[in-house]
C-alpha positions as CSV (number, residue, x, y, z in Angstrom):
1,X,141.1,-54.5,106.9
2,X,139.1,-52.7,104.7
3,X,141.3,-50.7,102.2
4,X,138.9,-47.9,101.3
5,X,138.8,-47.3,105.2
6,X,142.4,-46.5,105.2
7,X,142.9,-42.8,104.1
8,X,146.4,-43.4,102.9
9,X,145.3,-46.3,101.0
10,X,142.5,-44.9,99.0
11,X,145.1,-41.7,98.0
12,X,147.1,-44.8,96.6
13,X,144.4,-46.2,94.6
14,X,143.7,-43.4,93.4
15,X,147.2,-42.6,92.2
16,X,147.1,-45.9,90.8
17,X,143.9,-45.1,88.9
18,X,145.0,-41.6,87.4
19,X,148.5,-43.4,85.8
20,X,146.5,-46.3,84.5
21,X,144.2,-43.8,82.7
22,X,147.5,-41.7,81.6
23,X,148.7,-44.7,80.2
24,X,145.9,-46.1,78.4
25,X,145.4,-42.5,77.0
26,X,149.2,-42.5,75.8
27,X,149.0,-46.1,74.8
28,X,145.8,-45.3,72.3
29,X,147.6,-42.7,70.5
30,X,149.4,-44.8,67.7
31,X,145.8,-46.2,67.0
32,X,144.1,-43.2,66.9
33,X,146.7,-41.9,64.5
34,X,146.9,-45.3,63.0
35,X,143.0,-44.5,62.1
36,X,143.6,-41.0,61.0
37,X,146.7,-41.8,58.7
38,X,144.5,-44.1,56.8
39,X,142.1,-41.6,56.1
40,X,144.4,-39.1,54.8
41,X,145.4,-37.1,57.5
42,X,149.2,-35.7,57.2
43,X,152.1,-35.9,59.8
44,X,152.2,-32.3,59.9
45,X,148.2,-31.7,60.3
46,X,147.8,-34.3,62.6
47,X,150.4,-32.9,64.8
48,X,149.2,-29.0,64.4
49,X,146.0,-30.1,65.6
50,X,147.2,-32.4,68.4
51,X,149.0,-29.8,70.1
52,X,147.2,-26.7,69.6
53,X,143.6,-28.5,70.6
54,X,145.7,-30.1,73.6
55,X,148.1,-26.7,74.5
56,X,144.4,-24.7,73.9
57,X,142.7,-27.4,77.1
58,X,145.4,-26.9,79.0
59,X,146.2,-22.7,78.9
60,X,142.2,-23.1,79.8
61,X,143.1,-25.5,82.7
62,X,145.5,-22.6,83.7
63,X,143.3,-20.1,83.6
64,X,140.5,-21.7,85.7
65,X,142.9,-22.9,88.4
66,X,144.7,-19.1,88.0
67,X,148.2,-20.6,87.2
68,X,150.8,-18.2,86.7
69,X,152.6,-18.3,83.0
70,X,156.4,-18.8,83.0
71,X,158.2,-15.8,82.5
72,X,161.7,-14.6,81.3
73,X,164.5,-16.9,80.6
74,X,162.7,-20.1,82.0
75,X,159.7,-18.8,79.5
76,X,162.6,-18.9,76.4
77,X,163.7,-22.2,77.7
78,X,160.5,-23.9,77.5
79,X,159.3,-22.3,74.3
80,X,162.9,-23.9,72.9
81,X,162.3,-26.9,74.8
82,X,158.8,-27.6,72.6
83,X,160.0,-26.3,69.4
84,X,162.9,-28.1,69.1
85,X,163.0,-31.1,71.6
86,X,158.6,-31.7,71.5
87,X,158.9,-31.2,67.9
88,X,161.1,-33.5,66.8
89,X,160.7,-36.7,69.0
90,X,156.9,-36.5,68.4
91,X,157.5,-36.2,64.6
92,X,160.0,-39.2,65.0
93,X,157.7,-41.1,66.8
94,X,154.5,-40.4,64.3
95,X,156.5,-40.7,61.4
96,X,157.9,-44.1,62.9
97,X,154.3,-45.5,62.5
98,X,154.0,-45.3,59.1
99,X,156.6,-47.6,58.4
100,X,156.6,-49.7,61.8
101,X,153.7,-51.5,63.5
102,X,152.3,-49.5,66.3
103,X,153.7,-52.1,68.9
104,X,157.1,-52.4,67.5
105,X,157.2,-48.2,67.2
106,X,155.7,-48.1,71.1
107,X,158.4,-50.5,72.5
108,X,161.0,-48.8,70.8
109,X,159.9,-45.7,72.3
110,X,160.5,-47.2,75.8
111,X,164.3,-47.6,75.2
112,X,164.6,-43.7,76.4
113,X,165.2,-44.7,80.3
114,X,168.0,-46.8,79.6
115,X,169.2,-44.2,77.2
116,X,169.0,-41.6,80.0
117,X,170.9,-43.8,82.6
118,X,173.6,-44.2,80.1
119,X,173.8,-40.0,79.0
120,X,173.6,-38.8,82.7
121,X,175.9,-41.0,83.8
122,X,178.5,-40.1,80.8
123,X,177.5,-36.3,81.3
124,X,178.0,-36.7,85.6
125,X,180.8,-39.0,85.1
126,X,180.2,-41.5,87.3
127,X,180.1,-45.5,87.3
128,X,176.7,-47.2,86.3
129,X,176.0,-49.9,89.3
130,X,176.0,-53.6,88.2
131,X,172.3,-53.5,88.5
132,X,171.6,-50.3,86.2
133,X,174.0,-51.8,83.6
134,X,172.4,-54.7,83.8
135,X,169.1,-53.0,82.9
136,X,170.2,-51.4,80.2
137,X,171.8,-54.8,78.7
138,X,168.6,-56.4,79.3
139,X,166.2,-53.2,77.7
140,X,168.9,-53.3,74.3
141,X,168.8,-57.5,74.3
142,X,164.9,-57.2,74.4
143,X,164.8,-54.7,71.4
144,X,166.8,-57.0,69.3
145,X,164.2,-59.9,70.1
146,X,161.2,-57.3,69.3
147,X,162.4,-55.8,66.4
148,X,163.6,-59.2,65.3
149,X,160.2,-60.7,66.3
150,X,157.1,-60.6,64.7
151,X,156.1,-57.2,65.0
152,X,156.5,-55.4,61.4
153,X,158.8,-52.6,60.8
154,X,161.1,-51.2,58.0
155,X,164.7,-50.0,58.8
156,X,163.3,-46.3,58.2
157,X,160.7,-47.2,61.2
158,X,163.0,-49.0,63.6
159,X,165.4,-46.0,63.0
160,X,162.9,-43.5,63.5
161,X,161.4,-45.0,66.2
162,X,164.9,-45.3,68.1
163,X,165.5,-41.5,67.2
164,X,162.4,-40.7,69.2
165,X,163.7,-42.6,71.9
166,X,167.5,-40.7,71.8
167,X,165.7,-37.1,71.2
168,X,163.4,-37.6,74.4
169,X,166.1,-38.4,76.3
170,X,168.1,-35.5,75.8
171,X,164.8,-33.4,76.4
172,X,164.3,-35.0,79.5
173,X,168.1,-34.2,80.7
174,X,167.2,-30.6,79.6
175,X,163.9,-30.7,81.3
176,X,165.1,-31.9,84.7
177,X,166.8,-28.4,85.0
178,X,164.0,-26.4,83.1
179,X,160.9,-27.3,84.0
180,X,160.5,-27.3,87.4
181,X,160.6,-23.5,87.7
182,X,157.7,-23.0,86.6
183,X,155.1,-25.9,87.2
184,X,154.1,-29.1,86.0
185,X,151.0,-27.5,84.2
186,X,152.4,-24.5,83.3
187,X,155.4,-25.9,81.5
188,X,153.9,-28.4,79.4
189,X,151.1,-26.2,78.6
190,X,154.1,-23.9,77.1
191,X,156.0,-26.5,75.7
192,X,152.6,-28.1,74.0
193,X,151.7,-24.7,72.3
194,X,155.5,-24.1,71.1
195,X,155.2,-27.6,69.2
196,X,151.7,-26.1,67.9
197,X,153.1,-22.9,66.6
198,X,155.9,-24.9,64.5
199,X,153.6,-27.7,63.2
200,X,151.3,-24.7,62.0
201,X,154.5,-23.0,60.1
202,X,154.7,-26.2,58.3
203,X,151.3,-26.7,57.5
204,X,151.1,-22.9,56.0
205,X,154.2,-24.2,54.1
206,X,153.0,-27.5,52.6
207,X,149.2,-26.9,52.9
208,X,147.2,-29.0,55.4
209,X,145.6,-32.4,54.6
210,X,143.1,-32.1,57.5
211,X,140.4,-35.2,58.3
212,X,138.1,-35.4,55.8
213,X,135.1,-37.4,57.9
214,X,133.7,-37.6,61.6
215,X,135.6,-40.6,62.3
216,X,139.1,-38.9,61.2
217,X,138.2,-35.9,63.2
218,X,137.2,-38.4,66.2
219,X,140.8,-40.0,66.0
220,X,142.5,-36.5,66.0
221,X,140.4,-35.2,68.3
222,X,141.0,-38.2,70.8
223,X,144.8,-38.0,70.1
224,X,144.4,-34.3,71.3
225,X,142.3,-34.6,74.4
226,X,142.4,-38.5,75.6
227,X,146.0,-39.1,74.5
228,X,147.5,-35.5,75.6
229,X,145.6,-33.6,77.6
230,X,143.4,-36.6,79.4
231,X,146.9,-38.6,79.7
232,X,149.2,-35.5,80.9
233,X,146.9,-34.2,83.4
234,X,146.1,-37.5,84.8
235,X,150.0,-38.4,84.8
236,X,150.6,-35.5,87.1
237,X,147.5,-35.9,89.2
238,X,148.7,-40.0,90.1
239,X,152.2,-38.9,90.4
240,X,151.4,-36.7,93.1
241,X,149.9,-39.4,95.0
242,X,152.4,-41.8,93.9
243,X,155.6,-40.3,93.7
244,X,158.0,-40.6,90.9
245,X,159.3,-43.7,90.8
246,X,155.9,-45.4,91.3
247,X,154.6,-43.1,88.2
248,X,157.0,-44.2,86.0
249,X,156.6,-47.8,86.8
250,X,153.3,-47.7,86.3
251,X,153.2,-45.9,83.3
252,X,154.8,-48.8,81.5
253,X,151.4,-50.0,80.9
254,X,151.4,-47.9,78.3
255,X,153.4,-49.9,75.3
256,X,151.4,-53.0,76.5
257,X,148.2,-51.0,75.8
258,X,149.2,-50.0,72.9
259,X,150.0,-53.7,71.9
260,X,147.0,-54.9,72.7
261,X,144.7,-52.5,71.0
262,X,146.9,-52.7,67.6
263,X,145.9,-56.6,67.9
264,X,142.4,-56.2,68.6
265,X,141.9,-52.8,66.2
266,X,144.8,-53.0,63.7
267,X,145.3,-56.6,63.2
268,X,148.8,-56.5,64.6
269,X,150.6,-60.0,65.5
270,X,151.1,-60.8,68.6
271,X,154.6,-63.5,68.9
272,X,156.2,-65.1,71.0
273,X,159.7,-63.3,70.2
274,X,157.8,-60.0,70.5
275,X,156.3,-60.7,73.8
276,X,159.8,-62.1,75.4
277,X,161.5,-59.0,73.8
278,X,158.8,-56.3,75.1
279,X,158.5,-58.0,78.5
280,X,162.4,-57.6,79.2
281,X,162.4,-54.1,77.8
282,X,159.4,-53.0,80.5
283,X,161.3,-55.4,82.9
284,X,164.1,-53.2,82.4
285,X,162.5,-49.8,82.4
286,X,160.6,-50.9,86.2
287,X,164.1,-52.1,87.6
288,X,165.8,-48.7,86.2
289,X,162.9,-46.7,87.8
290,X,163.1,-48.7,90.9
291,X,166.7,-48.6,91.4
292,X,166.2,-44.6,91.4
293,X,166.3,-43.4,87.7
294,X,162.6,-42.6,87.5
295,X,164.1,-39.5,89.5
296,X,165.8,-38.5,86.1
297,X,162.4,-38.2,84.7
298,X,161.6,-34.6,86.3
299,X,157.9,-34.0,87.7
300,X,156.8,-32.0,85.8
301,X,157.2,-34.4,82.1
302,X,155.2,-36.2,81.1
303,X,155.6,-39.9,79.6
304,X,156.9,-39.7,76.2
305,X,155.0,-39.0,72.9
């Protein structure tokens, strides 16, 4: 049977292509960040440029497609999500990259499905199934292997990576009620512009450390456009064709991309314990997504960072 002749199969293949593109964009972001840091760009300046450029591009997309801006209470809730939740998560994640390897930071962030599973069960006062409890335990065990393996990372880097996962988990639980009101693109745009405003204030207070070379500008521009705007839009487009669970499953390619690119471009070692721990973490994430926890990540929230 010719797969391309089947319209449903073509839709799924297109969805897969979009999610893989998204995962590649998000996965490459730590590499671009390391390159920007090496050129003297500081964290607040990099994140301001990231969210301002990406948010501006998303705003232009909204204008082109005639998407309405959020209003009233929903607007204020989205602004708070961006100014508090996304600022906190992105700050911890990018700060962790200064103290830990890109591969370890990416793997630690992917603890968030397990954390969301536990928090949602506690908030709803319901017991976890044996499958989900096993997946959560496996994710924690895999993290222990990855942290204790050959991936480089100080205690501060590990703490910041875990903090990013915790903050993003709370962000998801809030976002599942707030973001569907205005839709995917509008919610993401407001969240990013709110984050840009906060980092703009930090830059004005501390002073800017902008890219000083074409290579650094290329790295920061890639974070904003390829690893944020294009990655988010691709994720939404893929999820519309595949559904939330399949999209969440395929998105686990993100830390794999990070680990491989870090080995190629940054010389980060990939040891056996790291490989086993990373595989266990991603396997647990896939189990949680297929078991239904992928629905806990609302259709208007892209993958983390």
